[in-house]
C-alpha positions, 0 to 999 in steps of 0.5 A: 818889112821896115823896122825901127830899132834902138840899141839897149844896154842888154847883151846876151850870148847866142850860140856862143856869140855875144849880141846886143839886144835892140828893141823897136817896132815895125812900120805898123807898130808891132813891138819887136826886138833883134839880137845884133852881133855885128854892125858895119858902116859904109867906108865913105860914111862918117864913122865918128858920127856912127860911133857917137850914136852907137854909144846911146843905149836905151833901157830894155823894155820889161819883157826883154829882161827875160825872154823865152827861147821860142822868141828867137828865130834862126 
């Protein structure tokens, strides 16, 4: 499965760990979201470029403002 994600300005705490909410869609267009606590960059990659891109944040879709716990898969 391939998923395209964009960072949002929403941060939640899951099991005591802060995680940013990312929103996006699968390659077949199914809307989805991810809770991401950590992102790594390859040592040879352009870290400055990555950090500039990481600052860009979208407003979360309405359905991500409050989400039921059943939507979180371990």
